[in-house]
N, C-alpha and C positions, 0 to 999 in steps of 0.2 A: 226613195232615198230617206234614210233616217239620220237626223242630226241630233247628237247627244245633247241633252239639256235644253232643247228648243221647245217652244210652245207653238201651237197651231196659229199660223198666219199672224205672227207678231203679237199674239195676245198678251196683254199686260196683267201680271198677277195683281197689281195694285187695284186695277179696275174690275177684276173679276171676283175679287174676294178670296183668292187662293192663298195670298200671303198678306193678311191684314197688318197694317202698320200700327205701332203703338210706341209710346214713350215709357221710360222706366228710369231707374237709378243705377248708376255704376257703383255707387257707394251707399247702399241702402241702410247701413248701420250708423252712418254719421248723422247727427242731429242737424236740422236746418239752422242756418245762421239766424240769430234773432233779428226780426224785421225792424228796420229803422225808419221806414216810410218815406214820404215825399221830400221832407226837408233835407235829409242827407243826400238823396238822389239829386236834388236840385243843386246842392253845394258842389257836387262832382260834375254835373252834366249840363248846367245852363251855360250860355255864352259868357265867357269871362271866368268860368269856374275852373276847378282843378284839372279837368280833362280837356280843356280848350287848347288845341295846338296851333291855332291860327290857320292861315292858308299855307299849303305845303311849300317848303323851301328846299333848296338843294341839300342843306345840312340834314334834313329829315329823311333823305332817301335811304333805302336799303340797298347796299352795293351788290348784294348777291341774289336779289329777287326781282325779276322783271315784273312790270306792272300788270301784264296779262294774267299772272297767276291769281291776282285778286278776283278776277272775273271767272277764271276756271274754278276757283273755290266756291263762288256763288253758284255756278252751274252744278257742281257736285252737290252742294247743299240742297238745291231745288230737286235733285234726283231722289233724295232720301227723306226729306222732312217737309211737311206742310201741316201747320196747326192753325186752322181758321177759327177754332172754337174757344180757346182760352182768352182771358181778358187780363188787364193790368190792375183791376180792382178786386178780384176775388182769388183767394188762395185755393189751390187745387192739389189733389193727390196726383203726382206725375204718372203713377201707374194706371190712372183712370183716363189719361189723355190718349186720344187716338191720333196717329199720324196718317194723313191722307196720301201718303206715298208708301210704297213697299220698302222694307228695310233692306234693299238690294241696290247695288250699283249696276242697274240694268237698263238705264236710259229710258225708263217708262215715261219720262216727261218729254221725250222725243217721239217715241213710238205710240204713245197712248195705249188704247186697248186693242190695237191692230185694226186691219181693214174691216173686220166684221163688226167692230164696235165704233171705231172712229174713222169711217170711210173718208171724211173730208181731209184727213191728214195725208192721204195717199194719192198718187198720180194714176189716173185711170188708164192712160195710154201705155203704161208699163205693166198693165194688169195688176195694179196695186202692189207692186214690189218696190217701187221707189216713192220717196216722199214728195209731196207737192211743193213747188216753189213758184215765186213770181216768174212769169215768162222771160223777163230780162235777166233773171238770175242773181240780182244784187239784193234781193229782199225775200221775205217769206211770201207765200200766197196769202192774200188778205181779203176780207169782205169789202163791200163798197164803202163801209164806214171806217176802214183802215184797221180793223181788228185782225191780228195775226192768226192764221190757221195753224196753230201749234199745240202741242200736248199740254203745255203749262203756260198760262198767260204771264206768269211772273218772269218768264224768259224773254219778255218783250218790255220789261219795265225800264230798261236803259239801253242805249244804242249798242254798247259794247257786248253785253250778254246776249242781246238779240242777234248780233252778227256772229257771235260764237255758236249759238244754237244753229244758225244757218249753216255754219261751217260743218257742224256734225251731220246735218241733213245732207249736205253735198258730199261729205265723206261716205255716208251710207250709199248714196246714189252711184258714186264712182265704184264702190265695192260691188254693187249689183251688176253694173255694166261689165266690169272686169271678170267677175265670176262667169257670166254668160259667155263672154268672149274667150274664156279659157286662159286669161292672162294671169290669174291667181288661183290658188286652191282654197278649200275650206280650212278650218283650223286644224284638221287632222292630215292635211296634205293631199286630199283627194280632189282630183279635177272634176269640175261640175260638168254633167253631160250637156250636149247640145239640146236646144229647144226643139220640141216636137213641131210638126207642121201646124200652122194656124188652123182653127176649126172652120169647117164649112157645113152646109146644111146636110151633107151626107154622112157626117161623122157619127159613129156609134156612141152609145152612152159610155162604153168602156174607154174609148179614145178621148172623149171629153173629160172624163174623170182623170185619166192619165195626164192630160194637159193641165188640169186644175192642180193636181198634186205636184207637178213640176214647178209651178209658180209658188205654191205653198213652200216647197223645199228651198227654192231660190231665196225667198224672203227670209226664211228661218236661218239659212246658212249665212246670208249677208248680215243679219242682225247679230248672230253669234260672233262673227269676225269683228264687227264694230264694237260690240260690248267688250270683248276680250281685249282689244287694243285700248279702249278707254280705261278698263280696269288696270291694265299694265301701266298706263300713264299715272294713274292715281297711286298705285303701289310703288312704282319704281322711279318716278320723277317728282311728282307733286309732294308726296310725303317726305322723302329725303330732304327736299328743299325747306319744308316747313318745320320738321322736327329734328332733322339731322340724321346722318348715316349711322351713327353709333346706336341710337335708339332703335332704328329699323333693324340693324343687325342683331341687337339683343332680342327683339321680338321674334325674328326668324329663328334664332338659335334656342331660345328658352320659352317661347310661346307667350300667350297673353297672361297677365298677372291679375288683372282687376275686372276686365269685361268678360262676362260669360254669356255669349249669345246663343248657347245651345237651347234646345226646346223651341220656344217662339222668339225669334230675334226681335230686338227692340232698339230704339234710339235713346241713349242715355241723355237725360236732361242736362247733365254736366257738360255734355258735348254740344247739344243743340242750343242751350241758353248761355253757355259760357265759352267752352273750348273752341268751337268752330266759329264763334263770332270774333275771332282774332282778325278776320278779314276786314272788319270795320275800321281797325286801326291802320290798315294798309292802303285805304282809299285816299287818293290825291284830290286836291281841289280842282285841278284842271288836267286835261289829257290832250296830247297830240294824236288826233284820230288818223289823219293822213297829212301829206305835205302841205295841203292848203286849208285844213280845218283843225283849229285848236280851240277848245271850248271848256267852260266850267261844267261840273257835274249837274249843277242846278243854275237857273237864270239868276244873275246878280240883282235883278229888280223885278217889278211886276211883269208878268208874262204878256207879250204882245203877239197876238195871233197873226198879225200882218208882217211881223219881222222875219218870218222864216225860222229855220232852225238856228237857235242861239246857244243850245246846251246839249246835254247827252240824254235827254228824255227818250223814251222808247217811242214806238209808232213807226209809220211808213218811212222808208229810207230812200233818199234820192241818190243817184249814182255818185254825186260829188261828196257824199257823206259816208260812203262805204269805208270800212276799217282797213287800213294798211297794217297788217299784223306785224310788220317789221318794227313798228313803233311800240309794240307790246311784248314781243318775245324776240330775244336776240337770234337773228337768223341771217343777217347780212353784215359782213365786216365793214361796210361803208355806211351803215345806218345804226346808230346806237339806240337800242331800245330804251324807253323810259323806265326808270326803276319804280317799284312800289314804294310807298311810304314805309318807314321802318316800323317794327313792332315796338310799341310803347303805350303806356297808359295815358295817351293823349290822342284825341281825334280831331281831324281837320274841322275847322269852325263851321263849314257849310253844313255839316251833319248835325249841328246843334240847333239849327233853325230850319227844319225841313219845310219845303213847300207842302201844302195840304195834299196835293196829288201823290206825294211820295209816302203818305201814311195810309196803310190799308184801311178802307172803310170810313175814313175821316171826311167830315164836311167842315167848311170854314167856320160856321157859326158855333159848332159844337166841340171844337178842338181847343182845349186850353193851351196857352202859349208854351207852358213847360213840357207838354207832351209832343211838341214839335222837335224836341231834342232826342236824337237816337240814343244818346247815353242815358238820359233819364228813363226812357222806355226800356232799355236793356236792364238797368238796375232794378226797376220796379218788377219787371218780369222775373228776374232771378228770385225775388222774394215771394211772388205769388206761386212760383213753382217749387218753393221750399228747398232751394239750393243750399248746401253747406258753405261755410266760410273757406276762403282760400287756404288759410293756415291749417284748418282741420284736415283738408284733403292732402296737403303737403305732408303732414304727420302720418296720415294713413298710408301713403305710398313709400314712406321711409326717408323723406327729405326734411332737412332742418328748415322751418319756415323763414321767410324773409322777416327782418326786424321791422319794427315800427318806423325806424329811420329810413330804411330802404324803401318801405311802402309809402312813406310820407303821409302816414295815417296812424291812428291808434285803434287798437282793439280788433276784433274779428272783422274781416273785410270781405266785400263782395268777391265771389270766385272769379268772375269775368275780369274785374279790375286787377286782382292778384295775378292772374295768368299773363296779362299784358305787362304788368310791372316786373314780373319774373323774367319775361323775355327781354325787357329793357335793361334790367340790372345784371342778370347772369349771362345773357347772350348778346349784349351790345345792340339789341334791336334787330339782329339778323334772322333769328328764328325763335320758335317757342322754347321755353325752358323745360325742366324735367317734369313738372306737373302738367302744364298745358300740352306738352308734346306727348306725354303718356296717354292723356285723355283722348286726344285727336287720333293718334296712331292706332291705339288699341281698338277704338270704335270702328275706323274704316277697315283695318285689317280683319277685325272680328266679323264684320258684315260680309266681307269677301269669303272668309272661311266658312261662315254659316250658310252661305248661298250654294245650294247643290248644283247650280248651273254656272258658277263662276269658273274662271280658268284655274284658280287656286284649289278648287274642289275637284274639277273634272280632270285636269291635266297640269299639275303643279310645275312641271318642267317645260311647259309650253313657252315659246318665245314669239314675239311679233313676226309676222310673215309677209307683211306688205310695207311699202314705203322704203325698203332697202336699208333700213337702219338696224335690223335685228334687235339685239339686247339694248342697244342705245336708242331705240324708238322713243320719241317724245312728242310733245304737242306740236312742235314746228314740223315734224314729219307728217303728222296727221293733217295739218293745215296745207302743207305743200301737196300732198296726195289729193286732197279735196279740191285743189285748184284755186285756193283763196289767198295763198301766200305769194306776194309779188316776187318775181325773180329779177327785177330791174337792179 
């Protein structure tokens, strides 16, 4: 059986070198904003500074965005960007930066390089067609030291994204089971054939190859179904919520205006370092994980190893700490999902004094206190990667820039700050404004259009075929099909 756009045994383009990831500029002709250094970054980003929102209150909630979309955005980001080489101290040419993820929404952080490359990700009893899970099903398979056996360790950095990654793994495994059972078809409506008889010592080489090819095709068909349903959610649910239906309709009708991913697709730094960091503004200080577990994102004081789980750190998950997704996505009329924090140029205060374990590569003795602030780190990174000012990008796309009064600042301002302020001033904190929305939407849609294996390239009129929701298929349908969304 041939599956259009598939790779052999789940092979990941990112790990085989077929589609090298790289960064670049969406607006290469705009001059970088003049660097202002640590002093101004501290004025904006230290506790008590301009961007300190305190702890999340009801008044700061976004009434149209469930809190789970913060973590879905993080999951999407981890699929397409990973930059472990740049620093906050040295300015770099964005075109020279390499992304250690493929510029595709292909779930390579779930599938890794496939069974041939990352055998540990796959379940041997399924002939490596399913992903390995903890035997009890509420957590990832882990080493004896508690390290999650997943394609990207960043997806175990907090409890919520870890459980979301687990949900995608369970979604995949359910798709494999239902394809084999004939309960669902592949993306083209073809029923998968029954499995050949299991091998024995008398099988011929031809019969053994036939059996091997069957499992190759089963994995490839399942991956294609999972990837396309994920891509559908990004294009038709996530993006309309984040940037608005009008902008999505404009892109569908008139195409991309500023992002040209033809040739060798890349991740614009305007997206990676500014636009898609909108998610930082939507993070709450506390989350209701399930009916009996409510916790801060980070511990309120020194960590106590004997206290058990007191926050949302990643790592092994006990049954009593599994996520009840009804608290993150509206799926039950009797349970009101927690809302994300609104889009605004203010970040919850817990992100301005991060624990050392939350800063990649940091050690206690070598981390200056100001670099514990996520805001300071974001603003310094925008300078080292030569981002233009928010006002200059607004002019380039044909928008009248926000005034100094609206920005509550003077002169050319950081692009990330501008995009958050634009959402706050022009959209009431409900979604991104015209500049931020354009950067985010064009990047993600452009990556889908540039990917020869995506549903937009292979079968633009395709619609979801599992979960019973058709064109209305969304993240709650995926979670329900995966068996992780409570029906109570």
